[in-house]
C-alpha positions in Angstrom: 206.9 254.2 -87.5 206.1 250.8 -88.9 203.8 248.2 -87.5 206.7 246.0 -86.4 208.2 249.0 -84.5 205.0 249.6 -82.7 204.8 245.9 -81.6 208.5 245.8 -80.6 207.9 247.9 -77.5 205.3 245.7 -75.7 207.1 242.5 -76.7 210.4 243.8 -75.2 208.6 244.8 -72.0 206.9 241.4 -71.8 210.2 239.6 -72.3 211.9 241.8 -69.6 209.0 241.0 -67.2 209.3 237.3 -67.9 213.0 237.4 -67.3 212.6 239.3 -64.0 210.0 236.7 -62.8 212.3 233.8 -63.7 215.2 235.5 -61.9 213.1 236.1 -58.9 211.8 232.5 -58.9 215.4 231.1 -59.1 216.4 233.3 -56.2 213.5 232.0 -54.1 214.5 228.4 -55.0 218.1 229.0 -54.0 217.0 230.5 -50.7 214.7 227.6 -50.0 217.5 225.2 -50.8 219.9 227.0 -48.5 217.3 226.8 -45.7 216.8 223.1 -46.3 220.6 222.5 -46.2 220.8 224.4 -42.9 218.0 222.3 -41.4 219.7 219.1 -42.6 223.0 220.2 -41.0 221.2 221.1 -37.8 219.4 217.8 -37.7 222.6 215.9 -38.1 224.3 218.0 -35.4 221.4 217.3 -33.0 221.4 213.6 -33.7 225.2 213.4 -33.2 225.0 215.3 -29.9 222.0 213.3 -28.6 223.8 210.0 -29.4 226.9 211.2 -27.6 225.0 212.3 -24.5 223.2 209.0 -24.3 226.3 206.8 -25.0 228.2 207.9 -21.8 225.5 206.9 -19.2 224.7 203.8 -21.2 228.3 202.7 -21.0 228.2 203.1 -17.2 224.9 201.2 -16.8 226.1 198.3 -18.9 229.5 198.2 -17.2 228.0 198.1 -13.7 225.4 195.6 -14.8 228.2 193.3 -16.1 229.9 193.6 -12.7 226.7 192.7 -10.9 226.1 189.7 -13.1 229.6 188.5 -12.3 228.7 188.2 -8.6 228.0 184.6 -7.5 225.8 185.5 -4.5 223.0 186.9 -6.6 219.6 185.3 -6.2 217.9 184.0 -9.3 215.4 186.9 -9.2 218.2 189.5 -8.8 220.1 187.9 -11.7 217.0 188.0 -13.8 216.5 191.7 -13.1 220.2 192.5 -14.0 219.8 190.6 -17.2 216.7 192.6 -18.1 218.6 195.8 -17.5 221.5 194.6 -19.6 219.3 193.5 -22.5 217.3 196.8 -22.5 220.6 198.8 -22.2 222.1 196.9 -25.1 219.0 197.5 -27.3 219.1 201.2 -26.5 222.9 201.3 -27.2 222.2 199.7 -30.6 219.6 202.4 -31.3 222.1 205.1 -30.3 224.7 203.6 -32.7 222.2 203.7 -35.5 221.5 207.4 -34.8 225.3 208.0 -35.0 225.4 206.2 -38.3 222.6 208.4 -39.7 224.6 211.6 -38.6 227.8 210.2 -40.1 226.2 209.2 -43.4 224.4 212.5 -44.0 227.5 214.5 -43.0 229.7 212.4 -45.4 227.1 212.9 -48.2 227.1 216.7 -47.9 230.4 216.8 -49.8 230.7 213.4 -51.5 234.1 212.2 -52.8 233.8 209.8 -55.7 236.5 207.4 -56.6 236.9 204.1 -58.5 237.6 201.0 -56.5 237.0 197.2 -56.5 233.7 196.2 -54.8 235.4 192.9 -53.8 238.0 194.8 -51.8 235.4 196.9 -50.0 233.3 193.8 -49.1 236.4 192.1 -47.8 237.1 195.1 -45.5 233.5 195.0 -44.2 233.4 191.3 -43.6 236.8 191.4 -41.9 235.5 194.1 -39.6 232.6 191.9 -38.7 234.9 189.0 -37.8 234.5 189.4 -34.0 230.6 189.3 -34.3 230.6 186.3 -36.6 233.2 184.4 -34.6 231.3 184.7 -31.3 228.2 183.1 -32.9 229.9 180.6 -35.1 228.8 182.4 -38.3 230.7 182.0 -41.6 230.6 184.6 -44.4 231.2 183.2 -47.9 232.0 185.8 -50.7 231.3 184.8 -54.3 232.4 187.6 -56.6 231.7 187.3 -60.4 234.9 187.4 -62.5 235.8 190.5 -64.4 233.5 192.7 -62.3 234.1 196.4 -63.3 235.4 199.0 -60.8 232.8 200.9 -58.9 232.7 204.7 -59.1 231.1 205.8 -55.8 231.6 207.4 -52.4 233.8 204.6 -50.9 233.6 205.8 -47.3 229.8 206.1 -47.3 229.3 202.8 -49.2 231.5 201.1 -46.6 229.3 202.4 -43.8 226.2 201.4 -45.6 227.4 197.8 -46.2 228.6 197.6 -42.5 225.0 198.5 -41.4 223.6 195.9 -43.8 225.9 193.2 -42.5 225.1 194.2 -38.9 221.5 193.6 -39.8 222.0 190.3 -41.5 224.3 189.0 -38.7 221.7 190.1 -36.1 219.0 188.2 -37.9 221.0 185.0 -38.6 220.9 181.8 -36.6 224.0 180.8 -34.7 226.4 178.7 -36.7 224.7 179.7 -40.0 226.4 180.5 -43.3 226.0 183.9 -44.8 226.4 183.7 -48.6 227.3 186.9 -50.4 227.2 186.8 -54.3 228.0 189.8 -56.6 227.4 190.0 -60.3 227.0 192.6 -62.9 223.6 193.3 -64.3 223.9 196.0 -67.0 224.8 199.3 -65.4 224.4 198.0 -61.8 226.0 195.4 -59.6 223.6 193.0 -57.8 224.7 192.1 -54.3 222.7 189.2 -52.9 223.1 188.3 -49.2 221.5 185.0 -48.0 221.3 183.6 -44.6 219.3 181.2 -42.4 217.1 182.9 -39.8 214.2 182.4 -37.6 210.7 183.9 -37.7 210.9 187.5 -36.2 207.2 188.2 -36.3 207.0 188.1 -32.5 210.4 189.5 -31.7 209.0 192.7 -30.1 211.6 195.4 -29.4 214.3 193.4 -31.1 212.3 193.4 -34.3 211.9 197.2 -34.0 215.6 197.5 -33.6 216.2 195.5 -36.7 213.7 197.6 -38.7 215.6 200.7 -37.6 218.9 199.1 -38.7 217.5 198.2 -42.1 216.0 201.7 -42.5 219.4 203.3 -41.9 221.0 201.0 -44.5 218.3 201.8 -47.1 218.6 205.5 -46.5 222.4 205.4 -46.9 222.2 203.4 -50.1 219.5 205.6 -51.6 221.8 208.6 -51.3 224.1 206.9 -53.8 221.3 205.9 -56.2 221.2 202.3 -54.9 218.2 200.2 -54.0 217.8 197.7 -51.1 215.1 195.1 -50.9 214.4 192.2 -48.5 212.9 188.8 -49.0 212.1 186.8 -45.9 210.6 183.5 -45.2 210.1 181.6 -41.9 213.7 180.1 -42.2 215.7 182.3 -44.5 216.6 185.9 -45.2 217.7 187.5 -48.5 218.9 191.1 -48.8 219.3 192.4 -52.4 221.3 195.6 -53.1 221.3 197.0 -56.6 224.3 199.3 -56.7 225.1 201.6 -59.7 228.5 201.0 -61.2 228.8 204.8 -61.5 227.0 206.4 -58.6 228.1 209.8 -59.6 225.9 209.7 -62.7 222.9 208.6 -60.6 223.3 211.3 -58.0 224.4 214.3 -60.1 
């Protein structure tokens, strides 16, 4: 037996041991990943059910409050109490809606469907869907899309929801009768979406500010799932939301 033959046995045993360890480690990682996916699905299910259970009584509370406020014989104090109930109920209803958005976004991201589409068309859909909100407050949304913008390859349904949450946030922060300017341009492998609006100082807005923070957190989470980034610049009289959206989200998330 040669020297190489004598060394071959231990080397082969060591290689087999290393392979077994690597296989065992991969199996452990796969099991941990399976457990994490189950926890994520369970969390989304709980969020969805909690939102549903809260929405039904809230609808009744807000409906009866609206009926009470329509009565002319209310005293000023009674009317004030009813308005407080209505405002608190609406804030809670908004929070419930954000919980539903989280559940929807995460469920939709579990099996993402990527497709190519024009970002201008998607933004037009979102702004059209916000027409009722903007009309009531005299807001105007101006879209300024750069020419020859490439098609986006992304999860269209999820991106639509994300932008809807962003616009809900900006609309909620804007002054009445303000103009919301939306500009889109290509910057290398991403599209920069800039949303500017006039707003008031929200540093003392209390629960309303907390609600806005939750809305923005939902939007940021939804966009991060597609490899996008959201940032906010605020001054005492203006608000700017910047979204850096990959032209090909599939490459960023794969």
